[in-house]
VEXDREN-2710 file (C-alpha; in Angstrom, 1 decimal):
% VEXDREN-2710
k/r/px/py/pz
1/UNK/-12.1/17.0/-8.5
2/UNK/-13.9/14.8/-10.9
3/UNK/-12.2/11.5/-10.6
4/UNK/-12.7/8.1/-12.4
5/UNK/-11.6/4.7/-11.1
6/UNK/-11.4/1.9/-13.6
7/UNK/-11.2/-1.6/-12.0
8/UNK/-13.1/-1.7/-8.7
9/UNK/-11.4/-4.2/-6.5
10/UNK/-9.6/-3.6/-3.2
11/UNK/-7.6/-0.6/-4.5
12/UNK/-10.3/1.1/-6.5
13/UNK/-13.0/0.6/-3.8
14/UNK/-10.8/1.7/-1.0
15/UNK/-9.3/4.9/-2.6
16/UNK/-12.5/5.7/-4.6
17/UNK/-14.5/5.5/-1.4
18/UNK/-12.2/7.7/0.6
19/UNK/-12.1/10.4/-2.2
20/UNK/-15.9/10.2/-2.6
21/UNK/-16.4/10.6/1.1
22/UNK/-14.2/13.8/1.0
23/UNK/-16.6/15.4/-1.5
24/UNK/-14.9/14.6/-4.8
25/UNK/-17.2/13.7/-7.8
26/UNK/-16.1/10.1/-8.3
27/UNK/-17.2/7.6/-10.9
28/UNK/-16.6/3.9/-10.5
29/UNK/-16.1/1.9/-13.7
30/UNK/-16.9/-1.6/-12.8
31/UNK/-18.5/-4.8/-14.1
32/UNK/-20.4/-7.9/-13.1
33/UNK/-21.4/-8.4/-9.5
34/UNK/-19.5/-5.4/-8.4
35/UNK/-21.3/-3.1/-10.7
36/UNK/-24.7/-4.4/-9.7
37/UNK/-23.9/-4.0/-6.0
38/UNK/-22.6/-0.5/-6.4
39/UNK/-25.7/0.5/-8.3
40/UNK/-28.2/-1.2/-5.9
41/UNK/-26.4/-0.7/-2.5
42/UNK/-23.6/1.7/-2.9
43/UNK/-20.2/1.2/-1.3
44/UNK/-19.0/0.3/2.1
45/UNK/-15.4/0.4/3.2
46/UNK/-14.5/-1.4/6.3
47/UNK/-11.2/-0.1/7.8
48/UNK/-9.4/0.4/11.2
49/UNK/-9.2/4.0/10.2
50/UNK/-13.1/4.2/10.2
51/UNK/-15.8/2.8/8.3
52/UNK/-17.2/4.5/5.2
53/UNK/-20.7/4.0/4.0
54/UNK/-21.8/5.6/0.8
55/UNK/-25.5/4.5/0.2
56/UNK/-25.3/5.9/-3.4
57/UNK/-22.5/6.1/-5.8
58/UNK/-22.0/6.8/-9.4
59/UNK/-21.2/3.5/-11.0
60/UNK/-21.1/2.5/-14.7
61/UNK/-20.0/-0.2/-17.0
62/UNK/-19.6/2.2/-19.9
63/UNK/-16.7/4.7/-19.5
64/UNK/-18.1/6.8/-22.4
65/UNK/-21.2/7.6/-20.3
66/UNK/-19.0/9.4/-17.7
67/UNK/-17.7/12.4/-19.7
68/UNK/-14.3/13.9/-19.3
69/UNK/-12.6/13.8/-15.8
70/UNK/-9.7/15.5/-14.2
71/UNK/-8.0/12.2/-13.0
72/UNK/-8.3/8.5/-14.0
73/UNK/-6.9/6.1/-11.5
74/UNK/-6.2/2.7/-13.2
75/UNK/-6.7/0.1/-10.4
76/UNK/-7.1/-3.1/-12.6
77/UNK/-4.9/-6.1/-12.4
78/UNK/-1.6/-5.6/-14.3
79/UNK/-2.6/-7.8/-17.2
80/UNK/-5.7/-5.6/-17.8
81/UNK/-3.9/-2.3/-18.2
82/UNK/-3.6/-2.3/-22.0
83/UNK/-7.2/-3.1/-22.4
84/UNK/-8.3/-0.5/-19.9
85/UNK/-6.2/2.1/-21.7
86/UNK/-8.4/1.4/-24.8
87/UNK/-11.5/1.9/-22.8
88/UNK/-10.9/5.1/-21.2
89/UNK/-10.2/7.4/-24.1
90/UNK/-13.5/9.1/-23.7
91/UNK/-12.6/10.2/-20.2
92/UNK/-9.5/12.1/-21.4
93/UNK/-9.7/15.8/-21.9
94/UNK/-6.9/18.2/-22.7
95/UNK/-5.8/18.4/-18.9
96/UNK/-6.8/14.9/-17.7
97/UNK/-4.0/12.9/-15.9
98/UNK/-4.0/9.2/-15.7
99/UNK/-2.4/7.4/-12.7
100/UNK/-1.6/3.6/-12.6
101/UNK/-1.5/1.8/-9.4
102/UNK/-0.3/-1.6/-10.6
103/UNK/2.4/-3.7/-9.2
104/UNK/5.2/-3.8/-11.8
105/UNK/7.2/-1.2/-13.9
106/UNK/5.3/-1.5/-17.3
107/UNK/2.1/0.3/-16.7
108/UNK/3.2/3.7/-17.5
109/UNK/4.5/2.7/-21.0
110/UNK/1.4/0.7/-21.7
111/UNK/-0.9/3.7/-20.9
112/UNK/1.3/6.3/-22.6
113/UNK/1.4/4.3/-25.7
114/UNK/-2.3/4.6/-26.1
115/UNK/-3.3/7.8/-24.4
116/UNK/0.0/9.8/-24.9
117/UNK/2.7/10.3/-22.4
118/UNK/1.5/13.9/-21.7
119/UNK/-1.5/12.5/-19.8
120/UNK/0.3/9.8/-17.7
121/UNK/1.9/10.1/-14.3
122/UNK/3.9/7.6/-12.5
123/UNK/2.1/6.1/-9.5
124/UNK/1.9/3.3/-7.0
125/UNK/0.3/2.6/-3.7
126/UNK/0.9/0.5/-0.5
127/UNK/-2.3/-0.9/0.9
128/UNK/-3.8/-4.2/2.0
129/UNK/-7.4/-4.0/0.9
130/UNK/-9.7/-6.7/-0.6
131/UNK/-13.2/-7.4/-1.8
132/UNK/-15.1/-8.8/1.2
133/UNK/-18.3/-9.0/-0.9
134/UNK/-19.6/-7.1/-4.0
135/UNK/-19.8/-3.5/-2.9
136/UNK/-17.9/-4.1/0.3
137/UNK/-14.2/-3.4/0.6
138/UNK/-12.1/-4.5/3.6
139/UNK/-8.9/-2.6/4.5
140/UNK/-6.6/-4.3/7.0
141/UNK/-3.0/-3.7/8.2
142/UNK/-0.9/-0.7/7.8
143/UNK/-2.0/2.9/6.8
144/UNK/-2.2/3.2/3.1
145/UNK/0.4/5.3/1.2
146/UNK/0.1/6.7/-2.3
147/UNK/3.3/7.6/-4.3
148/UNK/3.0/9.7/-7.4
149/UNK/5.2/11.9/-9.7
150/UNK/5.7/13.3/-13.1
151/UNK/7.7/10.9/-15.3
152/UNK/10.4/13.6/-15.7
153/UNK/10.4/14.2/-11.9
154/UNK/9.7/18.0/-12.4
155/UNK/7.1/19.7/-10.2
156/UNK/3.9/20.8/-12.1
157/UNK/0.7/22.6/-11.1
158/UNK/-1.3/19.5/-11.9
159/UNK/0.7/17.3/-9.7
160/UNK/0.4/19.8/-6.8
161/UNK/-3.4/19.9/-7.2
162/UNK/-3.6/16.2/-7.2
163/UNK/-1.5/15.7/-4.1
164/UNK/-3.6/18.5/-2.4
165/UNK/-6.7/16.6/-3.3
166/UNK/-5.4/13.2/-2.0
167/UNK/-4.2/14.7/1.3
168/UNK/-7.4/16.5/1.9
169/UNK/-9.1/13.1/1.7
170/UNK/-6.8/11.9/4.5
171/UNK/-4.6/9.8/2.2
172/UNK/-1.0/9.9/2.9
173/UNK/0.7/11.0/-0.4
174/UNK/4.4/11.5/-1.3
175/UNK/6.2/12.8/-4.2
176/UNK/9.6/11.1/-4.4
177/UNK/12.8/12.8/-5.8
178/UNK/12.6/10.1/-8.7
179/UNK/9.3/8.3/-9.3
180/UNK/11.0/5.7/-11.5
181/UNK/13.5/4.7/-8.7
182/UNK/10.5/4.5/-6.3
183/UNK/8.6/2.2/-8.7
184/UNK/11.6/-0.1/-9.4
185/UNK/12.1/-0.3/-5.5
186/UNK/8.7/-1.5/-5.0
187/UNK/9.1/-3.8/-7.9
188/UNK/12.2/-5.2/-6.3
189/UNK/10.3/-6.1/-3.2
190/UNK/7.0/-7.3/-4.6
191/UNK/8.3/-9.4/-7.6
192/UNK/11.0/-11.1/-5.6
193/UNK/8.8/-11.7/-2.4
194/UNK/5.9/-12.9/-4.5
195/UNK/8.0/-15.0/-6.6
196/UNK/9.9/-16.7/-4.0
197/UNK/6.7/-17.1/-1.9
198/UNK/5.0/-18.5/-5.1
199/UNK/7.7/-21.2/-5.4
200/UNK/8.2/-22.1/-1.8
201/UNK/4.4/-21.7/-0.7
202/UNK/6.0/-20.3/2.6
203/UNK/5.1/-17.1/4.4
204/UNK/7.4/-14.3/5.3
205/UNK/8.5/-15.7/8.6
206/UNK/9.7/-18.9/7.1
207/UNK/11.3/-17.4/4.0
208/UNK/13.4/-14.9/6.0
209/UNK/14.4/-17.2/8.6
210/UNK/15.9/-20.1/6.5
211/UNK/19.3/-19.3/5.2
212/UNK/18.6/-21.0/1.9
213/UNK/15.4/-19.1/1.1
214/UNK/16.6/-15.8/2.6
215/UNK/19.6/-16.0/0.2
216/UNK/17.3/-16.8/-2.7
217/UNK/15.1/-13.8/-1.9
218/UNK/18.2/-11.5/-1.7
219/UNK/19.6/-12.8/-4.9
220/UNK/16.2/-12.2/-6.7
221/UNK/16.2/-8.6/-5.5
222/UNK/19.7/-8.0/-6.5
223/UNK/18.9/-9.1/-10.0
224/UNK/16.2/-6.5/-10.1
225/UNK/18.4/-3.7/-8.8
226/UNK/21.0/-4.6/-11.5
227/UNK/18.3/-4.8/-14.1
228/UNK/17.0/-1.3/-13.0
229/UNK/20.4/0.1/-13.5
230/UNK/20.7/-1.6/-16.9
231/UNK/17.4/0.1/-17.8
232/UNK/18.9/3.5/-16.8
233/UNK/17.1/3.7/-13.4
234/UNK/19.6/4.6/-10.7
235/UNK/18.3/2.4/-7.9
236/UNK/20.9/2.6/-5.1
237/UNK/23.0/-0.3/-4.2
238/UNK/21.8/-0.2/-0.7
239/UNK/18.3/-0.9/-1.7
240/UNK/18.3/-4.7/-1.1
241/UNK/19.5/-4.2/2.4
242/UNK/16.7/-1.7/3.1
243/UNK/14.1/-3.9/1.5
244/UNK/15.2/-6.9/3.6
245/UNK/14.8/-4.8/6.8
246/UNK/11.2/-4.2/5.6
247/UNK/10.6/-7.8/5.0
248/UNK/12.0/-8.6/8.4
249/UNK/9.4/-6.3/9.8
250/UNK/6.4/-8.1/8.1
251/UNK/4.0/-10.2/10.2
252/UNK/5.5/-13.8/10.1
253/UNK/2.3/-15.1/8.3
254/UNK/2.5/-12.4/5.5
255/UNK/2.3/-13.4/1.9
256/UNK/2.1/-11.5/-1.5
257/UNK/-1.0/-11.3/-3.5
258/UNK/0.7/-13.2/-6.4
259/UNK/1.5/-16.0/-4.0
260/UNK/-2.0/-16.1/-2.8
261/UNK/-3.5/-16.2/-6.3
262/UNK/-1.1/-18.9/-7.4
263/UNK/-1.9/-21.1/-4.4
264/UNK/-5.6/-20.6/-4.8
265/UNK/-5.5/-21.5/-8.6
266/UNK/-6.4/-18.0/-9.7
267/UNK/-4.8/-16.0/-12.5
268/UNK/-2.0/-14.0/-11.0
269/UNK/0.4/-11.1/-12.0
270/UNK/3.2/-13.5/-12.8
271/UNK/3.7/-12.0/-16.2
272/UNK/3.9/-8.5/-14.9
273/UNK/6.3/-9.5/-12.1
274/UNK/8.8/-12.3/-12.8
275/UNK/7.8/-12.4/-16.4
276/UNK/8.7/-8.8/-16.8
277/UNK/12.1/-9.2/-15.2
278/UNK/12.8/-12.0/-17.6
279/UNK/11.6/-10.0/-20.7
280/UNK/13.4/-6.7/-19.7
281/UNK/16.5/-8.8/-18.9
282/UNK/16.5/-10.3/-22.3
283/UNK/15.9/-6.9/-23.9
284/UNK/18.9/-5.4/-22.1
285/UNK/21.2/-8.3/-22.3
286/UNK/21.1/-8.6/-18.6
287/UNK/21.1/-12.1/-16.9
288/UNK/18.4/-12.9/-14.5
289/UNK/18.7/-16.7/-13.6
290/UNK/16.8/-16.5/-10.4
291/UNK/13.8/-15.0/-12.1
292/UNK/14.1/-17.2/-15.0
293/UNK/13.8/-20.2/-12.6
294/UNK/10.9/-18.5/-10.7
295/UNK/9.1/-17.8/-14.0
296/UNK/9.6/-21.2/-15.5
297/UNK/8.6/-22.9/-12.3
298/UNK/5.4/-21.1/-11.8
299/UNK/4.2/-20.8/-15.4
300/UNK/2.5/-24.2/-15.7
301/UNK/0.3/-23.3/-12.7
302/UNK/-0.4/-19.8/-14.2
303/UNK/-1.3/-21.4/-17.5
304/UNK/-3.7/-23.8/-15.8
305/UNK/-5.4/-21.0/-13.9
306/UNK/-6.0/-19.2/-17.2
307/UNK/-7.5/-22.4/-18.7
308/UNK/-4.7/-22.5/-21.3
309/UNK/-3.6/-26.0/-20.4
310/UNK/-4.9/-28.7/-18.0
311/UNK/-3.3/-31.2/-15.9
END
């Protein structure tokens, strides 16, 4: 398949590298030091599953130079999705599908508003991968998982072809019964764990062991389950218990990417996570006091990281 990745960080580099190694025609849409490194030295993926070295890759800063593709994976940060949607129109042909891999529950709507819902699938991934250096991606931790599905949850030939392509590259891929439920269940985990971690500055082992922070985390997740149901997404009531079992299995030192960005003074996905809970709660007249607190407490640091205020 001809596949484009836009936003070449840990996600785009890892999955793009695996798909390219498997023989797909992959174009990496990048910028800055990453683009320069890809053009000069290719891509290297360091992984416990085996190193991938691609001495030469197709990398560009101009999406219009790539032509139409079969699939576009959007692997930017969540706050960059709307801008990415405007840039990739030239990649879209009659049968092109676009798959977002962001944390959160708003990327589908953002892409569909610009590109048309007929082109967009629901998607997400579970992977710990980061940029070790320009052109070098480091994968650590558990085996990656991709979850994709048509927004109406019906099987289609294009979905089957994409799943086959991903699995042929050695990427574990699942199609859930309800892609929207799957997205909200991940959102329940990542927005709550990242938000509580951002406020407490504590790792998973501490958050889950102190009764006070464990309760705060559970209440944050319960809010998202209730909000999902208010939005018409039937997340099951037992979701919080199963998510807590997953959190209990994390390494004690584990933290979420949003927490790490906040601690290090970098722009984070606060708006796409706690901010989205607050916005959607207000839009559906559903109270979210825990996330209101988390969002309000973390907002000054986020604004400082974006150079919007100083203190």
